[in-house]
N, C-alpha and C positions, 0 to 999 in steps of 0.2 A: 815765438816759441814752441816747438812742436814738440809731440813728446812720444816718439816711436824711434826713432834712430837720429844720429845726429845729421843725418841727411835731410831728415823734415825739417827740420831747423831753420834748411836753406832754401827748400821750396818755395818759400812765400815770393822769393827775387825774381821778379817776373821780366823785369825789364821795361825798357821805352823807348826804343830805337824809332827813328823817322819811319814812316811808311815808305817812303821815298828809299831809303836804303833797303827796304826789303825788295823793291820794285827794280833797283839795280842787281839785285841779285837773280833776278828772273823770276819771281814770285811775287802772287797778286799782294794788293794792300790788305793788312790785316785786320779784321774786324777789330772793335773796341777792345783794349787791351784789360783782361784780366787775371784776376787771381786762378792760377794753375791749381790752387789748393794743396793742402798738406798730403802726403802719401798715406796718411790716417785717415783721409777726408775719403769715404768711400759709396758716395751717395750715388753717384753713377754704379756703383757695382750692385747696388740692390733689386735693380728690378730686371728679372734675369731673362726676359725676354721671351716671346712664343715660336717664333718664326722657325722655319724649317731652314736647313742650308742652303735649300732652291730657293730660300724666298729671301735670302740674304741681298741687301742691295749690289750692284756692280760696282767693279772698281775700275778705274783706269788703270791702262797700260798692260804688261804681262804679269803672270803669275811665276813667281819664283818659281825654280825644279823640283816639281813635286816628288822628288826621290830622298829628299832631304827632312830629318827627322820624323821618320816615320815610325819611330817609339819614342818616348818622350827623353829631351836631349840629356845625358849626364857626366856632371865634373864638377868643377871648383870654382868659385868667384872667392877673390878677398876682400870683399868690403865688409860683411859683417863682423869681422875678425880684425882688420886694421883700419877701415875708414883711409884717412889719407897720411897717416901716420908715416913716418920713416923707415917703420919695418917691412912697407912694401915696396919690394925691390927686385931687381932680377935673381939675386940670391934666394928670395922666398918662391917666386916661379917656380926657378928650375927644381928648387927644393921639393916644390908640390908635384912636380912631376914624376921625381924620383922616388915619392912615395908611392905614387899610383904603381908603380911597377913594380916595386918592392916589398908593399904589402898586399898585393892583389888585387887592388880597387880595380885598375885595368883590365883586371880578368875578370873581374865582376862587370862590367860595362863601362864604368866612367874613363870619359877619352875626352872632354873638355877643360883646360887651364884656362880661365878667363880673367883677364885684366879690368878691373872697375875705374873709376875717376881717378884721377890726378895720376897719370902715367906719362903725360904732356907736358912741356911746357907753356906757362899761359899765356903766350904770344905766338903767333905762325910767324913763318921768316917772309925775308923780302917775297918769295914767289908765291905768300899765302897757302904754306905748305905748313902741315902738323908737324911739331919736333919733339921727339921723344925727349923727356928729361935724362940730361946723360949723367946725373948723379944716381938716378936710380935705375936705370939703363943702358950702361955703359957702350953694349953693344948694338943697343939700338933694338927695333920690336924684330925686328928680321932675324937679329940674332938670337933672340928668346924665342921666335917661333921655329928656328932649325934647329933648335936643341930639344923643343918639345915634340916637332915632328921625327925627332931621330929616335925618341924615345916609343913611336909609335902613336901617339896622342896628337891632339889639334889646340889649337890658340885661338881663344877669343878677345875681343876688346871691346870697348867702352865708347861712346858719346853721345850729347845729345840733339834731341831735335830742334834744337834753338839755338840762339847766340853764346852760350855760354852754358857749360858742364852744371850740374847742379852743387859742385864744391863753392863754397864761398870764397874760394881763393880765386876763382873766374877762369876756368881753361875754357877754350875754344871750342864752341860747337860746331854743330855741320850745318846750322840752317844757311842755306846761299852757297855752300861748299858742297854740297852732298855727291856730286860726280867727281870732284877731285879727289875728296875724302875716302871716299870709297876705291878708287883706283889706288890710294896709298895703302890702304888696308889690303887691297887684293896683291899688291907688289910686295907687300912686307910678307903676303903667306897666313895671312888673317882667315880663320874658319866659322868666326860666330860673331855677330854683334848685337850686343846691347844698347836698344837707343833710347835715352832715356826722354825726358818728357818739362824738363826746365828752361826757364827763360823762353820760352816760346812764340813771344810778340804776338801772343792770341792769333794766329796764323791756322786756319783749320788741320785739325789733328790729321783727318784722312789724305790730305794733300802731303804734307808734311810727312807722314810716313809713307804713301806710295812715291813721294819724290826720291825717297831713299833707295826702297823697294828696287825702283827702276833703275836707280845707278849700280848698286848692286848686281843687278842681272847682265848691267852694260859692259863689268869687268871680263865676263867670262868664267869667272871664279865661285865654286861651289860655295856660299856664306849662310848658313844657317843665323836668320832675323829675328829677333826676340825684341818685341816692340812692347815699350816700356812706359805707358801712359796710365797707369795707375790705374786703369778701368774708369776713366773720368768720362769715355766717349763709346761705352759699352764695345770695346771692340771686338767682343766675343760674337756681335751681331756682323761687322762687316770686315773682319782683318783675317778670314780664312786665306782670302786670295792676295796678302799683303806680304805677311809674316808666317812664322813658322810657330812661333808661340808670342802670347800676351799674357801680359800682366793684368789680373782681373783685381787688383786690390794696393792698398798703399802697401807701404813698408812694412816688413815682418821686424818685429825686436826678440830680444832671447828672453820672452817672458811666455809665464802660461796664458794670460789674459790677450796679450798679442796672437800669440798664435791659434788661440781658438775660435778669436773674433774674424781671422783672415780665413780658417778652415769653413767658419758659417758660410761667409761669402763665395766663396768659390763652390762649394759642393751643389747648389740648384742651378748651375752652369752645364753640367753634363751631358746637355744634349748637344752644345756645341764643339767640343772636342774630338777628335779622331787621329789617324795617323797623318802626319804631316802639319797639323794645327791643333796645339795643345792652349789648353787655357793654364795661365801659370800664376799660383800664388804666391810666388815671393822663395827666394833660398832659403837652402835648412839651415837650423840655427844649431843641430846637434855638436854638442860639444863645448859649446861657448860657455857655460855655467851657469846660466840663468834659470835652469831647468833641472827638476831630476831627470835620471836615468828613465825612470817608467813614465814621465811625460816627455823625454824625448825620443822612446820607443812609441809612443804615440804620435808623436810628430812625425817620424820615418814613414808609419806605418797607413795614417792616413793621406798624406802627400803620395803613397804608393798606389793607394785603393783609388786615388782621384786624377791618376794618369798624369801626374803632374811632371816637369822637370825635375830633374833631382841634382841639383849644386850645392856642393859641401861649403859650408860658410864658415867651417872652423879654421886652424891653423893647425893642420893635421901633423906639423913638426912637434907639435906639444900636447897633441889627443891622447888620452887615453887609451887604456884596453875596450873599456865599455863601450866608447865611442865607436873606436874600430868595429868593435862586433856588432852594433848597431848599422853602421852604413854600410856594412860589409858584408850585411846576411842577405843572400842570392838568393834565397826563397822567399822574402820581402821583392827584393830589386825585380826580380820575375813578373812579380803580380803588375808593379810599375810599367816593366819592357814587355807584356805580353802581346803581341803583333795584331791583334784584334782592336786594339786600341781605343776600346770602351772604358769610360772613366766612371766608377761607381756612384749609383743611385741610392739615396736615401730613403729605405723602406720605412723608418721610423724615428722620431726622438721624443720619446714622451718624457719627463721627468729628469732631463738630460742624460736619458739611458739611447744611446744612437745604434740603428743598425744600416749600417752601408753594405750593398752587395753590388759585384763587380763581374760580369760574364767573360769568362775566360775562353779563346779560341778553342781550347780541346773541350770543350764544352762543361767544365767544371767552374764553379764560381766561388770567388772570395769573400768572404763574410769577415766583418770588422766589426765587433761587438765592442763599441768605445764609452767609457764611462765618465763622462763630463764633471759628473758631483765629486763632494770632499770625501765620501764615504763608499764602501766596498758595495756594489748591487749587481745583481740578477738579470742579465740582460739575454733575451731570448728571442729567437726564429725558429723555421722548417727549412726545410728541405722545399718543401711546395712553395713556400713565400717566397725564397731566392730565386725562384723559377727553375728549379729541376726536375724532371721526372719522376712519377711513379717508380719507386723500385724496394725490394726487401728489405736493402739496407744500403746505407752510404759510406763511404770514407771520408774521414775528416781528419784535415793534416793540420795540426797546431804551427803555426810559421815562426813561432819565437822559441817552443818547446822543438822545434824538430823532430815530432812523434805523431804518428799516424796511430786511429784509432778506429771503430765502428760507431755510427748511430743508425737509430730505428728511422728516424726523418726529424730530431728533434734536434735543434743547434744550440746549445745553451752554458754559460760562465757565468760566474759569481768574477765580476771585473773589479781590481781595484781603485781606490780611487785616482782619477785622470788617468786611468791604464785603459787601454785595446788589446785585446784579445783577436789575435789574425788567423784565420782561419780558413783553407781550401778544401771544399765538400763536394765529390764526386760521386755520381751514381755509374760507377766502374768495374760494379762484378766484383772486385776483389775484397769487399769491405769483410768476409768472414776470416782474413786471415790476421786482422788486427785485432787488440784487446779492446772491449768496449769503454766508450767515452763515459766519464762521471762527472758531475759537476761536483763543485764542493762549495759549499758556503756556510754562511754565519747568519742567524736572526738574533738580531738586538743590536744595538749600538757598544760597543767597546769604548763606554766612559764608564771610568773607575777610579772613586773617592780613594785616596790612599790610607788604605788599613780595612777597608772595607769588602767583603765578597761580593762581587758582584755576577750573575746568572747569566749565562750566554748558552745558547744550543748552535751546533755544528749539525749539519746533514749531509753525508752524501748520498747523491741520486743518481742511478744508473742509466742514460742516456742509451748505449748501446740495445743491437739487437740479441747480443749473447749476454748471458749473467754474468755477472761480476762475483769472484767466489772471494773467501776468505779476506774480507775487510776489515781492515782496521782503522783509526781515526786516532792520530795524536793531536796535542795542543801544547804549545812551547812559548815560553816569553824571554824576557831578559833576566838575568840573573838575580835572584833574590824576590822573584815572583813566585807566587803560590799559585796552581792550576792543577786541578783536581777532575778527574770524569766523576760526576754521580750519577750515572746513566751505563747501560752497556755501551761499548766505542767498539765492539766487534759484530759480524755477522758472518754466518757459513756462508751467505749468498744474496745475492738481489737480483731480483729479473727485470727486466727492462719498464722502468717507470718506478721502482721501488727503491725506497730510500734507508738509511739507516739515520736516525737523529740520537745525538749524545747530548746531555747536560754535562754543563761545565762549572766551576766556581774559578772563578779569577781574582785574585787577591793582588794588588798592587803592596810592594813594600809600605810601613808607617813611615811617613816621610819623605817619600818619593816625591821631588819637584814634578811640578804642574809643567805637563807638554807631551808633547807623541813620543809612542816606543811602540817598537816593531815587535808584532807577535806573527807565529805562523802556523797556521794549520795545514795538517798532511793528512792525506788517506793511501794507504797501499794495498792491493788485491791481486787478483791473478785472474786470467782468461781462462775458458774452459780447456785450452790447451796446457794452461800451466807457465803462460807467459806473465812476470810481473811488472806490473806497472802502479804507478803510481801520479798522485796529483796532488799540488803544495797550490795553499792560497796564502802571499803574503797580506798581513794586515796592521792595519795603526790604532793602537788603542791610546786614547788620552786618559790620563791622570790628569783630573779636573778637580776644580775647589767650588764648594757653593756658594751662590754669592749670599752675602748677608741679607738680613732683612731688614726694611726700610728701603730707601731710595738711595741709589748709588749712581755716581756718575760712571757711564759706561766707559769711558777711557782712562779710568782708574782699574778695571778690572783686568782679569789676563784674559786673553783671546786664546780660542782653540787654533783658529788657521785664520789664513788673511789669501786672497787673490787680488791685486793689482794691476791696472792697465799700463803704469808708468812708475818706475821708482816702489817703494817701499811705501806699505800704508803708516801715516805718521798721527801720532799723538800730540793732542792741541795744537796744532800749526797743519798750515797748507799741505797739499802736495808737495808744491815747490819743483825739483826738478828731479832728475833721476837718482841721486844719494840719498842715504837715510841723514835727516836732521836738516835738509837743506830747504825748510818749507819756510812761510812766513806768518803771522797772527792770523786765525779765521775770520773771513771778513766776506760777508754776504750783505749789498746792497748798503755799503759805507758802515755798517755794524761790525764793531769788532767783540768777539766771543773768545772768554779765556778758556775752555774746553772743550773737548770733540776731536774726530777725527777727519783728518785730511787724506782722501781719496782721488783713484783717477779712475773712470769709467774704461773698462768692464772693472766690478771690482765685488768682493764679497768679504765681509768677516763675521765670524764664528765664535759668541758666547756659549757656555754653559750655562744652564739656567734650573735644571734639576729638579722640573716640576714644579718649583716653588715660588714663579715670579706670577706677575698678572699685568705689565704695562711697560712697555717702550714709551719713550715721548722722546723728541726733537725738534729743532731748527734745523732746516736743510738748503740746500740751494749750491748753485755753483758760485764757485771763491771771486772775490773778484779782481785776484791777480791774472786773470785770463782775459781774453778779448772776446768779442760777441758770438763767437763760432761754439763756444760751448755747450752743451744740450745735454741733460741729462735727467734719469726718471730714477727716483729712490723706492725702494723698498724693502718691507719689512717681512722676513719668512719666520714661521713658528712650526718646529718639526717639519720642514720640507712643503710645507703650503703657504702661499704668501696671505700676510695677515691686513696687507695697508701696501698704498701705492697711491704717490703724486701726481703720476701722470709729467708730460714732458716738462721740465724749468728750463729756463735761458738765464743768461746773466744780468737781461732787462728786468727778471722779477725779484723781487724782496723774498727772505727767507721766508719759507712755509713750515707751519706747524703740520709735524706728523707724529700720529700715534696708533698703538695697534693692540690689542687683546693679543698676550700670549699666555694666559692662563693654563698651566699644566704642561707647559713645553718644555722638552728637554734642552732643544740647542736653538738657539736664537739666531737668526742672520739677520745683517744689514747688508743691503745690496744696492748697487746703482750699475743702471746699463746707460749705454748711450741713446740719444733723442733719435735714431733710426737715421743721422746722418753722418755718421763715422765717427770716431773719437778723437777727433782732433780739440785741442783746448776743455776737453771734457774733467776739470778739477772739481771734485764735488766736498762738501764740508757735510758732515754730519755736528752741527754744532749745539753744545748743550745737552747730549742725548741723556737721559734717565731711564734707569731699569728699577722697576718699582718690585719688592718681593716680600 
């Protein structure tokens, strides 16, 4: 049982054909058969390597044409939205091609319409050739390719470097059939091949992927070659002469924890990316519904600054306007498609506040200020730190707001929870025509008990070289909330680095239900030339309930927020599978526990403690429902500081007691991380957790 996507549940099937079969196919006998691992098992992706391109090991055969994929491929792949369901068919593929043209996605740079698994019949024909499923594709793959090509687009296809593909149905793989399959793809007019890793019989990965490379080259047709071996064999170290892109991680899932984990694995590999050879952290989940629009903007921003392939994974026939707005943002796409081909590099990541910078061909820098945490955070860097030359001022372009400002050199923003501010900064001499940039922030966590006023302080800070004039701040909340300024909320002018601080009294209505509520902080100001400018900061306030005095079972208390690596956090049962309520009794080392939380790494569950509690205790461990691959670390955090940790635990460990002093903390967070070997099978139990207040 795998827990990232339906495909990961199938990748354990490796097969056990005899060595003679492989020899008959012209391949060397395999090494001892081994488990290829889950797409969620990314142990091989954690060592980023330190060798330059010149030091990469040589590969056999001839390199594919080097004029393909000079920028990261952009397009669509059906897998994330349809898997093998019946809705994956010719009509869908043609519909996506139509939408690419009608919605301006082709114009924005999307060109590949890619088929994933399940397009073929389960058996080859009498001549050993692949047969498209006539029910799904009544006009064959060539008919679909002709339709796509007529739109000025390109067609991609899928198979596996094994005896079968990854589907549990078992469609034919290309191992031993590389030459004939490659020629079929070329004859059909295929422009892109995704080559997976299932049922590989233990044959050396480099041999398998080189063999298909040579077969593709022999066809004479330009075909972009996507190596999908999940980062198991560190392809970033050897695949630049084999394919045009290579997966660096396991499969992505449509949730925050999965996207974040994959992003963190891909970021350290920047040195290996460049024109014609790209790190691939898997397809986009934007629009599939498992994340918020803020999180999807982060997803798209970070994939773009990482120079990742942008393959849409949602069914565009059902997409919302917000989805089209995200995937169609040409200014963000331009970051991904910059011809210099640099992958953004991490400058800092302290406390979940990330700064990632990417050098652009025109000399500018794209800067992502990414907030991993669950509350708004101020994240800052400088023009000098991102590699720009000294200048009197700089132009700062917000790529999501589509607005330009000037800055004296500081690059800073208060970033909403799970959000990303994506900026393009240049020392271009044109900065003075733009209004000054300001940072709008809030001191104090917006945690409000119903009916009780909470004091919060906003701050408007001028980052610009020119003054901000006629500055005013406003604060608004839902209907029935009382928000009142208790100190001046206007200023005639703010010079460079100067701030307007305003105190606010914020009161939620008596009887307001616990939960999250939207607040909006806004400032309006003018440039010296009189140009009106504004900045808006969306915030989340939590109506909270103080825990009762004495000892309480944590699973009986309302949580503020949860993040989970697979499915929802479960109360008093194990994590189970992807649906709510599908868990089993909490069981660690054969001992069953009545109360607790069932989670899956990476996870975090936050509780309001209001400064009135002293201690958290629990019995923790990997749930017995999973196999020995489960490895996790349990942590207790108090107001953003780690208060206790277990170290790595496995299925072989009995439940371990964990306690932490949380005296005076406003918020306590129960965290589970993976054991540094990927998140496969990481079902973790907080058994009998107790909060003492």
